Backbone as JSON Lines, residues from 0, in Angstrom:
{"i":0,"aa":"X","n":[-9.45,32.61,-10.43],"ca":[-10.72,32.38,-9.85],"c":[-11.35,33.06,-8.88]}
{"i":1,"aa":"X","n":[-12.35,33.35,-8.93],"ca":[-13.01,34.32,-8.23],"c":[-13.06,34.16,-6.27]}
{"i":2,"aa":"X","n":[-13.02,34.94,-6.01],"ca":[-12.8,34.8,-4.52],"c":[-14.25,34.77,-3.9]}
{"i":3,"aa":"X","n":[-14.25,33.63,-2.97],"ca":[-15.94,33.44,-2.78],"c":[-16.06,34.55,-1.61]}
{"i":4,"aa":"X","n":[-17.01,35.04,-0.98],"ca":[-17.4,35.89,-0.08],"c":[-17.31,35.23,1.47]}
{"i":5,"aa":"X","n":[-18.04,34.12,1.29],"ca":[-18.41,32.92,2.45],"c":[-17.12,32.39,2.76]}
{"i":6,"aa":"X","n":[-16.54,32.35,2.33],"ca":[-15.25,31.22,2.75],"c":[-13.79,32.32,2.83]}
{"i":7,"aa":"X","n":[-13.59,31.65,4.32],"ca":[-12.3,32.27,5.28],"c":[-10.8,32.4,4.68]}
{"i":8,"aa":"X","n":[-10.55,32.89,4.36],"ca":[-8.73,32.56,3.35],"c":[-8.18,31.49,4.51]}
{"i":9,"aa":"X","n":[-8.59,30.83,5.57],"ca":[-8.0,29.89,6.38],"c":[-9.11,28.55,5.93]}
{"i":10,"aa":"X","n":[-10.06,28.9,5.56],"ca":[-10.88,27.63,4.7],"c":[-10.39,27.4,3.27]}
{"i":11,"aa":"X","n":[-9.94,28.67,2.82],"ca":[-9.44,28.59,1.64],"c":[-8.37,27.93,1.21]}
{"i":12,"aa":"X","n":[-7.49,28.17,1.93],"ca":[-5.87,27.25,2.18],"c":[-6.19,25.44,2.44]}
{"i":13,"aa":"X","n":[-7.09,25.21,3.25],"ca":[-7.52,24.18,3.47],"c":[-7.85,23.3,2.63]}
{"i":14,"aa":"X","n":[-8.8,24.32,1.39],"ca":[-9.26,23.43,0.33],"c":[-8.52,23.36,-0.6]}
{"i":15,"aa":"X","n":[-7.8,24.16,-0.94],"ca":[-6.24,23.77,-1.69],"c":[-5.45,23.08,-1.57]}
{"i":16,"aa":"X","n":[-4.85,23.39,0.13],"ca":[-4.45,22.15,1.09],"c":[-4.7,20.71,0.38]}
{"i":17,"aa":"X","n":[-5.75,20.44,0.56],"ca":[-6.44,19.17,0.29],"c":[-6.78,18.83,-1.21]}
{"i":18,"aa":"X","n":[-6.8,19.58,-2.4],"ca":[-6.39,19.05,-3.61],"c":[-5.18,19.07,-3.53]}
{"i":19,"aa":"X","n":[-4.46,19.2,-2.88],"ca":[-3.05,19.13,-3.56],"c":[-2.64,17.73,-2.81]}
{"i":20,"aa":"X","n":[-3.32,16.67,-1.89],"ca":[-3.13,15.96,-1.13],"c":[-3.92,14.86,-2.32]}
{"i":21,"aa":"X","n":[-4.77,15.14,-2.22],"ca":[-5.71,14.17,-3.32],"c":[-5.15,14.25,-4.75]}
{"i":22,"aa":"X","n":[-4.26,14.98,-5.39],"ca":[-3.38,15.63,-6.73],"c":[-2.25,14.33,-6.21]}
{"i":23,"aa":"X","n":[-1.63,14.39,-5.59],"ca":[-0.45,13.76,-5.29],"c":[-0.89,12.24,-4.76]}
{"i":24,"aa":"X","n":[-2.07,12.0,-4.39],"ca":[-2.37,10.4,-3.85],"c":[-2.38,9.97,-5.35]}
{"i":25,"aa":"X","n":[-3.36,10.31,-5.77],"ca":[-3.55,10.51,-7.51],"c":[-2.4,10.14,-8.45]}
{"i":26,"aa":"X","n":[-1.33,10.9,-8.19],"ca":[-0.1,10.39,-8.88],"c":[0.36,9.52,-8.31]}
{"i":27,"aa":"X","n":[0.46,9.18,-6.79],"ca":[0.75,7.75,-6.36],"c":[0.42,6.73,-6.77]}
{"i":28,"aa":"X","n":[-0.58,6.55,-6.98],"ca":[-1.68,5.39,-7.14],"c":[-1.24,5.11,-8.54]}
{"i":29,"aa":"X","n":[-1.54,6.12,-9.46],"ca":[-1.08,5.62,-11.16],"c":[0.74,5.18,-10.88]}
{"i":30,"aa":"X","n":[1.59,5.61,-10.27],"ca":[2.74,5.34,-10.31],"c":[3.14,3.58,-9.71]}
{"i":31,"aa":"X","n":[2.19,3.54,-8.56],"ca":[2.44,2.03,-8.0],"c":[1.65,1.22,-9.09]}
{"i":32,"aa":"X","n":[0.1,1.6,-9.76],"ca":[-0.1,0.33,-10.65],"c":[0.93,0.23,-11.92]}
{"i":33,"aa":"X","n":[1.65,1.47,-12.55],"ca":[2.76,0.95,-13.51],"c":[3.82,0.36,-12.67]}
{"i":34,"aa":"X","n":[4.53,0.43,-11.8],"ca":[5.06,-1.06,-11.12],"c":[4.81,-2.02,-10.9]}
{"i":35,"aa":"X","n":[3.62,-2.08,-10.33],"ca":[3.02,-3.09,-10.52],"c":[2.71,-3.78,-11.75]}
{"i":36,"aa":"X","n":[2.81,-3.28,-12.86],"ca":[2.53,-3.93,-14.21],"c":[3.31,-4.97,-14.14]}
{"i":37,"aa":"X","n":[4.58,-4.75,-14.15],"ca":[5.85,-5.3,-14.07],"c":[5.99,-5.98,-13.13]}
{"i":38,"aa":"X","n":[6.68,-7.68,-13.69],"ca":[6.73,-8.69,-12.62],"c":[7.74,-8.77,-12.14]}
{"i":39,"aa":"X","n":[8.8,-7.84,-11.93],"ca":[9.91,-6.96,-11.39],"c":[9.29,-6.44,-10.67]}
{"i":40,"aa":"X","n":[7.86,-5.63,-10.94],"ca":[8.21,-4.79,-9.42],"c":[7.23,-5.55,-8.22]}
{"i":41,"aa":"X","n":[6.29,-6.44,-8.98],"ca":[5.8,-7.59,-8.11],"c":[6.13,-7.67,-7.27]}
{"i":42,"aa":"X","n":[7.49,-8.45,-7.7],"ca":[8.58,-8.88,-6.84],"c":[9.08,-8.69,-5.9]}
{"i":43,"aa":"X","n":[9.86,-7.19,-6.45],"ca":[10.33,-6.28,-5.17],"c":[9.13,-5.97,-3.88]}
{"i":44,"aa":"X","n":[7.88,-5.34,-4.52],"ca":[6.66,-5.22,-3.67],"c":[6.2,-6.75,-2.77]}
{"i":45,"aa":"X","n":[6.21,-8.0,-3.58],"ca":[6.41,-9.27,-2.58],"c":[7.4,-8.96,-1.63]}
{"i":46,"aa":"X","n":[8.59,-8.97,-1.57],"ca":[9.62,-9.38,-0.93],"c":[9.38,-8.38,0.26]}
{"i":47,"aa":"X","n":[8.97,-7.37,0.15],"ca":[8.87,-6.17,1.04],"c":[7.83,-6.59,2.23]}
{"i":48,"aa":"X","n":[6.37,-7.03,1.49],"ca":[5.56,-7.76,2.35],"c":[6.11,-8.81,3.21]}
{"i":49,"aa":"X","n":[6.74,-9.46,2.64],"ca":[7.31,-10.5,2.93],"c":[8.43,-10.0,4.84]}
{"i":50,"aa":"X","n":[9.04,-9.12,4.25],"ca":[9.91,-8.26,5.08],"c":[8.99,-8.04,6.34]}
{"i":51,"aa":"X","n":[7.58,-7.45,5.96],"ca":[6.85,-6.75,6.92],"c":[5.75,-8.22,7.45]}
{"i":52,"aa":"X","n":[6.1,-9.26,7.49],"ca":[5.77,-10.28,8.23],"c":[4.17,-10.27,7.45]}
{"i":53,"aa":"X","n":[3.53,-9.56,6.43],"ca":[1.99,-9.57,6.04],"c":[1.57,-10.66,6.09]}
{"i":54,"aa":"X","n":[2.11,-11.77,5.49],"ca":[1.53,-13.27,5.13],"c":[1.86,-14.19,6.64]}
{"i":55,"aa":"X","n":[2.48,-13.66,7.5],"ca":[2.69,-14.73,8.91],"c":[2.31,-14.25,9.99]}
{"i":56,"aa":"X","n":[2.64,-15.02,10.99],"ca":[2.03,-14.76,12.28],"c":[3.07,-14.0,13.18]}
{"i":57,"aa":"X","n":[2.55,-13.05,14.13],"ca":[3.5,-11.65,14.59],"c":[3.72,-12.51,16.1]}
{"i":58,"aa":"X","n":[3.33,-13.58,16.37],"ca":[3.29,-13.93,17.84],"c":[4.75,-14.09,18.64]}
{"i":59,"aa":"X","n":[5.76,-13.11,18.43],"ca":[6.84,-13.35,18.66],"c":[7.3,-13.28,20.67]}
{"i":60,"aa":"X","n":[6.43,-12.38,21.1],"ca":[6.59,-12.51,22.76],"c":[6.82,-11.36,23.06]}
{"i":61,"aa":"X","n":[6.05,-10.78,23.99],"ca":[6.44,-9.84,24.61],"c":[6.23,-8.09,23.64]}
{"i":62,"aa":"X","n":[8.0,-7.64,23.8],"ca":[7.57,-5.71,23.21],"c":[7.94,-6.55,21.57]}
{"i":63,"aa":"X","n":[8.64,-7.86,21.24],"ca":[8.99,-8.3,19.88],"c":[7.5,-8.34,19.37]}
{"i":64,"aa":"X","n":[6.52,-8.2,20.21],"ca":[5.06,-8.94,19.32],"c":[4.68,-7.33,18.71]}
{"i":65,"aa":"X","n":[4.86,-6.29,19.34],"ca":[3.97,-5.04,19.3],"c":[5.03,-4.31,18.26]}
{"i":66,"aa":"X","n":[6.32,-4.62,18.08],"ca":[6.98,-4.38,17.22],"c":[6.53,-5.18,15.83]}
{"i":67,"aa":"X","n":[6.27,-6.57,15.66],"ca":[6.24,-7.22,14.91],"c":[4.52,-6.36,14.53]}
{"i":68,"aa":"X","n":[4.06,-6.43,15.55],"ca":[2.58,-5.77,14.6],"c":[2.63,-4.65,14.03]}
{"i":69,"aa":"X","n":[3.17,-3.73,14.74],"ca":[3.76,-2.47,13.74],"c":[4.12,-2.72,12.47]}
{"i":70,"aa":"X","n":[4.63,-3.29,12.6],"ca":[5.48,-3.94,11.21],"c":[4.52,-4.42,10.08]}
{"i":71,"aa":"X","n":[3.81,-5.66,10.74],"ca":[2.77,-5.84,10.0],"c":[1.54,-5.18,9.53]}
{"i":72,"aa":"X","n":[1.51,-4.18,10.45],"ca":[0.16,-3.05,9.8],"c":[0.93,-2.48,8.76]}
{"i":73,"aa":"X","n":[2.02,-1.9,9.06],"ca":[2.45,-0.88,7.99],"c":[2.39,-1.99,6.27]}
{"i":74,"aa":"X","n":[2.72,-3.19,6.37],"ca":[2.84,-3.64,5.52],"c":[1.79,-4.04,4.48]}
{"i":75,"aa":"X","n":[0.75,-4.24,5.54],"ca":[-0.72,-4.41,5.19],"c":[-1.67,-3.41,4.68]}
{"i":76,"aa":"X","n":[-1.12,-1.69,4.83],"ca":[-1.35,-0.7,4.7],"c":[-0.88,-0.53,3.1]}
{"i":77,"aa":"X","n":[0.22,-0.85,2.84],"ca":[0.52,-1.27,1.57],"c":[0.09,-2.03,1.18]}
{"i":78,"aa":"X","n":[-0.27,-3.05,1.35],"ca":[-0.64,-3.88,0.08],"c":[-2.11,-3.52,0.18]}
{"i":79,"aa":"X","n":[-3.29,-2.56,0.95],"ca":[-4.38,-1.93,0.6],"c":[-4.04,-1.56,-0.08]}
{"i":80,"aa":"X","n":[-2.98,-0.29,-0.31],"ca":[-2.52,0.5,-1.49],"c":[-2.74,-0.07,-3.05]}
{"i":81,"aa":"X","n":[-1.82,-1.52,-2.92],"ca":[-1.53,-2.38,-3.86],"c":[-2.85,-2.44,-4.16]}
{"i":82,"aa":"X","n":[-3.68,-3.23,-3.52],"ca":[-5.39,-3.76,-4.36],"c":[-5.71,-2.44,-4.77]}
{"i":83,"aa":"X","n":[-5.74,-1.05,-4.21],"ca":[-6.26,-0.09,-4.97],"c":[-6.04,0.56,-6.42]}
{"i":84,"aa":"X","n":[-4.47,0.23,-6.32],"ca":[-3.69,0.89,-7.69],"c":[-3.71,0.09,-8.52]}
{"i":85,"aa":"X","n":[-4.4,-1.84,-8.52],"ca":[-4.24,-2.44,-9.41],"c":[-4.76,-3.83,-8.57]}
{"i":86,"aa":"X","n":[-6.09,-4.37,-8.74],"ca":[-6.58,-5.15,-8.04],"c":[-5.92,-6.57,-8.79]}
{"i":87,"aa":"X","n":[-5.95,-6.95,-10.28],"ca":[-5.43,-7.64,-10.88],"c":[-4.02,-8.41,-9.86]}
{"i":88,"aa":"X","n":[-3.04,-6.93,-9.94],"ca":[-2.03,-7.43,-9.63],"c":[-1.89,-7.84,-8.43]}
{"i":89,"aa":"X","n":[-2.54,-7.41,-7.14],"ca":[-3.02,-7.61,-5.51],"c":[-3.06,-9.17,-5.96]}
{"i":90,"aa":"X","n":[-3.9,-9.73,-6.56],"ca":[-4.57,-10.8,-6.83],"c":[-3.39,-11.83,-7.11]}
{"i":91,"aa":"X","n":[-2.56,-11.19,-8.1],"ca":[-1.25,-12.45,-8.3],"c":[-0.41,-12.13,-7.21]}
{"i":92,"aa":"X","n":[-0.07,-10.87,-6.88],"ca":[0.3,-11.37,-5.32],"c":[0.08,-11.84,-4.02]}
{"i":93,"aa":"X","n":[-1.11,-12.28,-4.02],"ca":[-1.84,-12.95,-3.0],"c":[-1.66,-14.36,-3.24]}
{"i":94,"aa":"X","n":[-1.95,-14.45,-4.19],"ca":[-1.99,-16.34,-5.35],"c":[-0.12,-16.95,-5.03]}
{"i":95,"aa":"X","n":[0.38,-15.72,-5.06],"ca":[1.72,-16.21,-4.84],"c":[2.41,-16.41,-3.2]}
{"i":96,"aa":"X","n":[1.85,-15.57,-2.66],"ca":[1.46,-15.9,-0.89],"c":[1.17,-17.09,-0.05]}
{"i":97,"aa":"X","n":[-0.28,-17.64,-1.37],"ca":[-0.8,-18.57,-0.61],"c":[-0.07,-20.06,-1.38]}
{"i":98,"aa":"X","n":[0.45,-19.78,-2.57],"ca":[1.22,-20.7,-3.14],"c":[2.85,-20.89,-2.16]}
{"i":99,"aa":"X","n":[3.12,-19.63,-1.41],"ca":[4.49,-19.87,-1.08],"c":[3.71,-20.73,0.16]}
{"i":100,"aa":"X","n":[2.81,-20.28,0.93],"ca":[1.91,-20.97,2.55],"c":[1.67,-22.52,2.02]}
{"i":101,"aa":"X","n":[1.44,-22.83,0.59],"ca":[0.89,-24.29,0.67],"c":[2.24,-25.16,0.33]}
{"i":102,"aa":"X","n":[3.68,-24.49,-0.42],"ca":[4.57,-25.11,-0.29],"c":[4.75,-25.03,-2.29]}
{"i":103,"aa":"X","n":[4.08,-24.48,-2.65],"ca":[3.87,-24.72,-4.24],"c":[4.83,-23.56,-4.55]}
{"i":104,"aa":"X","n":[5.78,-24.06,-5.83],"ca":[6.54,-23.28,-6.51],"c":[5.54,-22.32,-7.2]}
{"i":105,"aa":"X","n":[5.96,-21.2,-7.56],"ca":[5.24,-20.03,-8.17],"c":[6.36,-19.25,-9.1]}
{"i":106,"aa":"X","n":[6.34,-18.19,-10.39],"ca":[6.97,-17.85,-10.78],"c":[7.18,-16.52,-10.63]}
{"i":107,"aa":"X","n":[6.4,-16.16,-9.7],"ca":[6.77,-14.6,-9.36],"c":[6.84,-14.7,-8.02]}
């Protein structure tokens, strides 16, 4: 690749670093989609989301509320990744959460 005389070494390093971040993100999203394609993968990720109380209330009181909110925020960010990686599987997880909240049995 020819060196651009108008791009500093620092700028070129930043471009290369950003490309690497994007490459790794693409690999991660592909891996996540493959995990979500398995019923077992959806169950595991749903369990993690449940543990982060993504689908529940976080009014624990005092400092516990702050910690619960932080954990829930982390879980919600993973939920957003799930939605981006596999919208159909995101809907399956959300349906299972709704059925659970409504007291309806579900298979996942």
